[in-house]
Structures are given as C-alpha cells and as structure tokens.
N, C-alpha and C positions, 0 to 999 in steps of 0.2 A: 792755449792760454788759456786762464780760468776766467773768474769775475764775479760781480754781484748785480744786486739787483735792490735800487734805492726805489719802494714802493711806502703806501701812505695806508689808515684804515678807511678815508675818505679822499674823494676831491678837495681840491683849497687848501690843501693841508702844507703845501710848501715845496713839494717835490720839486718841480720846476728849478727853482732859485737855488733850491742845494744843489741841486744835480749840478746846474751851469757854473755855479762857484767852485764845486768841487773839481769839474772837469778844467777848468780854467786853473786853478791852483795846483794841479797835476801836472798841466803843459809848463808852468814855471817850473816845476821841483823834474822836469826828464823823465816823468814816468811815462812806459808804454802801455798807451791806453787807446781804447777804440770805444765808441759810443754807439748806444742805439735803443731805440723809440717803442717802449709795448702799443700795438694796434694802428689803427688806421688814422693816425696823424700826421698832417704836412706840416705844421708850423713850429711845434716843439723840435724836428730834429733839423731846421736850419738854425737854430740858437745853440742847438750840442756842437755842430759846425764849428760857430763862430768861436765858440767856446773853448774847442778843442783844436781846432784846422786841421780835422779829420774829418773823414767821408763820414754820415750817421743813416741806419739803415733803418728800417721797420721791421719790426718781427712781431704778426701778427697772429698768434695761437688760435684763431677761431678761422680765419681763411685762409691758414697757409698749414702743411702737412707737417709732422715731426720733424722728416728730412729736410723740407724747406727750411724749415727754421736751424737745425743745426748747418747747411751748407752757406745760408747768411751770418751765421753768428760765428764762425769758426773764422782764425784769423790770426794776425802776430798782434802781439799785447790783448792786456785783460781787458772783457767785454763790461763797461758801464750801462749799465740798462735802466732808464726812465720808466716807473711802470706809469698805469693810466687807470684812474678813477681810485676805487679802494682797494686793494691787492686780491681779493676775493669774487671783486666785480666783474663776471662779464654777461653775455648775451643769455637771454631766457632761451630752454627751461631750467639750464642745468648752470650757469655759470661759467659756459666754455668760453675760450677767449681771454680770461683772467691774467693777470700779471702771474697769479701764482702759478700758471699753466707752463709758463715760462720758468719757471723756478725748478717744474718738477722735469719737463723735457730736459735744458740745457744743465740741472743738477746745480743750479748756484744758490751761494743764500743770500737770506733778503737782507736788508738794513731798513728798517719802521721808521720814518720819517712823521713824528706823533705833531700838530699842534697843541702844545700846550696853555694856550692862551687865557681858556676858560677850564682848567680844572688844576687838579694837586693832586691827592691821593687816588683819584681815580682811576688817574695813568698807570698804576700798576693791574688793576681788574682789565682795562683794556688791551695793554700789551700782552697780558698773560693768553687773554683768549686767542689773540691772535697767533700766540705763538704756538698754544697747544692745539688749533682747530685743525690741521690736517699735517700727520707727523709726517709726510711727504712732500712739507715744505719749510724749511731750516730757519728760521729765525736768529739772527743771529744777533742783533743787537738794535739799538735805537739812538735816532738823533730825536733830541728833543727842540723844537723850532715854537717862536713866539714864545719867548720866557722872558717874563716882565721885569725879574731881578734876581740879582746874586741868593735872595733868601728865597724865591720863587723854584729858583733851578736845586738849591738843597733840600726843598721840602722835595721833587719830583724825585731826585737820584735816591733818598731816604727812602719812598713808597715803591720805588723800585727795586731794592734789595741786591740780590745778585745777577740781574740782568746788565751784560754789558751795555754800558755808553759810552758811544763813539762822539759823543759830543752834544753842544747847548748853544742854539743858536739864538741870539737875543731878539726882541720884537725890533722891526727895521723899518718904518715906513717908508724908506727912501728906495727898498728896495722890490717896490711892486711894480707889478708891468700894467702898460696898460692894456684895454681889451675891450673886443667888439662882439657882438653877434656869436661869432664863432670859436671865440676865444683869442689869443693873444692876438696882436697886432705883430705882420710878420717880420722876422728880423732886418730882411733890407728895407724896413720904413721906419728902422730906429736911428736917426743919425745920430744917437748917444749910446749905441750899442756897446762899442769898445770900453766906454767910461762905465758902463753898467755892470761887463763884465768885469772890469776890474774890479771894481766895487764889490764888485759878489763874492770876488775869491780872495778878497783881503778879510772880505767878514769870514768866511771860512775858515782860512789857516788859523786865526785866530781862536775859532768857535769849536771845532772838529780836530780829532787826532787822526790825521794825514797818511801818516805814516800805518796807523794800525788798518785804517779803510784800506791803503793800499795791501797791505799783509793780508786780510785778508779775502780779497780779489786774488792775490798770485795764490794762494793755496787752496781755493776752489779747485774741482774737478776741471783736468782743461777739455774742453769742449770741443768733441769729436768731429774732424770735418767730414761730410755726408756728400754723398754725389744726388743731385734732387734736377727732374725734369723742369727744365726752363720755358718761358714764354717765348714761342714761336713768333717772330717777327712781322707785321701786318705787310711789308714790302721791303724792297734795298734800300731806299731811298728814302728817309724819311723826314719831313721839316714839320716843327714842333714851335707852337709858340711860348715865349718865355718872358713874363715880365710880372710885375705887380698885379696885375690886372687876372696874369693866368700861370701861375705859381704852384699849382696844386699838383706834381708826377711825382711817383712813387721810384726812385732809386733803383729799387732791384728789378722794375720794368724796364728802365732804357738801358740799364746793363745788360739785362737778359737781351735783347736787342742787339746790342754794341757786340757783344760776346757770337753771336750767329752771324756777324760779319753786316749787319745793316750799318747806310751810313746816318747819322742824324746831324742836322743843321737849325738851328735856331733862329727864330724873329720875335720882333717885337712889334704886335698892333698898336699897345701906347704910344710909339715912336713913328707908328703910321709906316710901320715896314711890312711889305709880304714875304712869301717862304719864297725862300731857294727853290730850284727844277726839283719836283719830287715824285714816287708815286702815291704816297701816303702824308695827309696833313691831318695834325695832331691840334685839336685845340681843347688843351687840360681847364681843371677847375681853377678857381680862383675866385676873385673880389671883382668882377664883371660889375657888379651894381654900383660899385662906387665910383669908379669910372665910364660911366655909362656915355656921358654926354663927350667925353675925348673918344672913345671908342666909336660913336655916332658920326665922327667930323672925321676920322681913319680914312680919309678915301683912297690914297694908295693899295692898304690895306684892307678895305672894302672889296674893291674892282678886282684887286689879285684873285682873290678866294672865289667869287662869283666864278670869274672865266676858268680859275684851276676845276671847278665843280663840275664842268664840263666832262673832262675826262681823267678826274684823281679822284680817288677815294678821300673822303674827308668825316673825320671821326670827332664828338667833342662830348666832353665829362660833365656832367654838371654846367660850373660857369661855364665852359665852352660852347656847352647847347644849347645853353639862354643866348649865347650870341650870336647862335646858328638860326635862332628863330626869326619872326617878326618884328619884337620889340619886348623891352625890359622896360620897365614903368619903378621907377627909384621909390624910396622910401618916403618924399617929399610929392609923390604922385604925377612926377613928368614922366612922361613915356619919351623912350628913344628909340629910335630904329634900327634894328641890328640888321644882318647879315639877310634873312629874308629865305634864307637855302630850305629850312622847316619850316610848316604852319603849327607852329607854337607860339606863344606871348606868354611872359612871366610878369609879375609883380612881388614887391615889396613893401607894397604901400600896407596890406593888414597881414604882418608876418605868421607862416604857421612853420613849426619846426615838424621836417619828417628826418625819422633817424634811426640806422637799423643797418644789421648786414643782412646782405640780401644772397640769394643763388639765384645766378643768373642763366639763361640759354638763349643763344641765336642762332638761327637756321639761317641767316643771311648775311652777307656784308663780311667785310673786312676782320670784324671781331666775332666771327662766328663760333661757334661750339659754346661748351658749359663754364662759368665762371663763378669764383668768390667775390664779392664785393660788400662798398659799404655807402651809404646813404645818407648825407647829413647837410640841409639846407633847410632857411627859413622862407623858399619863393615859392607863390603863389600861381598856379596854373591856371591862367586865363581862358584859353583853350588850346587843346591841342588835338588836330586832325591827321588820318594819313598811316598806314603801314606799322605795326608796334616790331620796335626793337628788339625786346626782350620778353620772355616769357619770365615771372619772379616769382620766388618764396619767400619770407623772414628768414630768423634763422631757426624757429620753431618749425619749420616745414609749411605753414599757413601758404596757402596759394594767394598771391599778391594780384591787383590790376597791372597790365602788360605794361614794361614801362618806357620809354622813349620811344622814336619816331626814326623811321629811315624814308628817304625819296630819292631813287634814282644812286648814286654816288656817294651820296650822303646819309648820315646815320649819327644817330647820338642820345644820350637818356642824362637820366639825374647820376644815377649808380658812377662809383667810382671804382674801376675794375681792380682786385688786388692780385689775382694767382688763379691759371687757366686747372681746370679739373678734367684729368683725365680718365679716360672712359676706365 
C-alpha cells in the first residue's frame, strides 16, 4: 500500500489537529489506513491510535536505517504519516532526519498544512519555495489552516493559482490542545479525548476533500516490505513499568522483543504495584516529576524494585533513570525520595532544556553495544557519581560527556534508545 505525509513549513501549524481529525474521519468512512509519526515522539502516536483505532509507529529517518524504515512502514492499508517540525527541519549539520527524508525514502507525496492566520498573498511564494526546494520531494498540494473567513479563503486560493488545495480549515480555538513543557498532555490524561476527536473529525469532513486525500494516498507507490535487523531482547522475561508516569516506550522496541520470544509483563508504580518475576526490569521515561510524591509513597513498588536489584538487571530511561536515583525535586522546590539505586539527584526547580539526537555506546550491562538515541528533558542534575553507562556523541559527531550511570545490576541514563547500530 501507499500513503502520504502531512507536513508543514514550521512547528505549530496545526499538523496534529488536522491529522487526528483526518484519521478519525477516515475511520468513520471505513477507509483502510494506518498512521505513523516522524521522529522521536512519544505523545502524538498515542493520539493517533485513539483516533484511528490502529497501532501507530515512530519512523525516525535519523535514528533508523532505510531498511528499518521500510520494514516498519510496510503493511496493509495506506500509511498516513504526521511530520515533525518543518518539512525540511532535521538534525545538524545537514538536516538529516527531517520529514522530507521519509518522503524520499518511502516515495510518498507531501500535503503541506499551512497556518494562514497572518498571511494572504504571501502563501504563494511560501508554498512555491517548499514545492521547488528538492525535486525528490513531491508536494502534492496544500491544506489551508486557521483561515479567518470565506473572503480570506478566496484570497488564499487566488494567490495559489494552480496549486492543488485539498481544503481550508477555519480558525477554531476549541480544537486547541492543552500542553506542558514537553508538548501535548498525554492522550490517556484527557477525559474529553473522544469528544475532541469526534469534533475534529466533524471539522475535517466539512473542511477537507477527504476522498481526494484518500485517493492521493492510494495512488502513491507501494511501500516495499523489507527485512531489517531487530533489537535483541535483554532477557526472556521482561517487566515494564507502564502508567502516566512511565508512558514513553517505542512500539517497535517492544515488538522486536516479543518477536524474539520474550515474555513482556507490565506494572504500574502509580498504583503501587511491583513487577512480576522477571529477568529484566525496564523503567521507561514519562512524567515522574508530576507524580513524584505519589511515587515516593508507593512502598510496595519501592521495596519490590530494591529487592529485585540484588539479582535482576534493571534499566531506566530519562524519567525512569531519575526515579532510580536518590531524589527528584519538583518545580515547587519539594524534594521527593526515590529508589536510591543510583547516586544521582535531579531537579525541575530551575529548568534547563537538554535536546538532541545521540550516538551511544556501552561496554557493560544489558544495553551494551552501539545505539542511536534521543535526549529531551528539562531536568537539572544536582549530583551524579559512579561508573558511566554510555560514551556519547551528538548528531554532528561531537564528543559529549558520558551519559548515565551503572551500579551492579542497575543502570540508566537520560537517553531514549531508538535502534541498535550493527558493526
């Protein structure tokens, strides 16, 4: 099957809202579609799944090889990809990992979602610039977003001339998403999610040429299935923390582990649950700083993890790494005691952004080997002592300070691992 990519000239143009409304409207129509998100995003894919009723994968053109991208993108139904940032925005120094890379690798057409709130005739050179920037990227048309009035729409369409316009979405503040410092509030936190998705679908049915967009996706070249190396599981029995504080896992990683025969079980620290008997415990990222007091009082969870650390490998990423430390200080300056398995303390009282792709290598522990990964957090490290986990470089190949810590069977870092790099 083929597909298309919803992209934009810049972040904040309305890609997510349009994509979610489109997915739910397509589901109502009985269209056979799937969805994916470009880049290292944990939040949008869960909204996609709620809108479409189908799993959503991450496709990361920086961290994954073309073979890996094809292996994840191929499947039954046309693939609707939501881009990230601007169409040609990627990692330094050359923009690798941009949504445009997915268009090139997968040979999919791009529909450009343009925020027209503060422009009229200027939409024409903007769209022409994106359409002509790279002949390997086909911009098949545009969706005009945040249109102020029928007169505004007429001006925009006139300026665009022969450019294919797949619809015009009127300005609607009721479709805005609540947000926090890492992006959208998680799908599972929105009690009004179904109502929001239905409202978004109602808007898109009226605003977009749904049949034409579905036909565009269907006419794209089929995505060729490809066999790619999978991530070897760290153990046979894997227990994974999963709730609003530990929600950031990549589906392709868990699928690789299952495919290799590992048995996955899940537990909720926020519900004061401990893991089932396992050979490996995984504390993924999320928002532990928003639930630090509740985690600190989860005695069953804390005691079970401390006991397991004596003879079980435990690994934490970002939020999970912070919970494995001595303490987390929240934004109000209150310090909450954590597991104390690693000699690290973190704080959100004075936020500082740490962001970027990482090349990582570990010589020891269950995650040994070379990896691509991503770092995105606002935590400050108050202190960190012990043996380092990863040697690290950034996307440009510049050497960074070592990342993470290891102590006995316990290890973790701020990096989210995306894919293994084979020798």
